[in-house]
C-alpha positions, 0 to 999 in steps of 0.5 A: 500500500502507498504511504506517501506520495511526493509530486514536485515540478518535474519529479515524483516519489512514492513510499510504500508500507513495505519500506520501498521508495520509488522515484520518477520524472526528470533525472538530468542532475541525478535528483531522483536517486537512481543509479545513473544520471540521464537527460531522459525522463524516467516515466516508470517508478524506479526503486531507490536503494535506501541505506538499510532495510530498517530505514523508515521514512517519515517525510519526503521533500524535493526541489528542482535539483534535489530530493530528500527524506527524513527518517524515523530516527528524525535524522535528516538523511541529506539524500540530495540526489544531485550531481551539483 
C-alpha cells in the first residue's frame, strides 16, 4: 500500500508500507536517486536503494535539483540526489 506520495515540478516519489521508495520524472542532475544520471525522463517508478532495510521514512521533500527524506530516527538523511 502507498504511504506517501511526493509530486514536485518535474519529479515524483512514492513510499510504500513495505519500506520501498520509488522515484520518477526528470533525472538530468541525478535528483531522483537512481543509479545513473540521464537527460531522459524516467516515466516508470524506479526503486531507490535506501541505506538499510530498517530505514523508515517519515517525510519526503524535493526541489528542482534535489530530493530528500527524513527518517524515523528524525535524522535528516541529506539524500540530495544531485550531481551539483
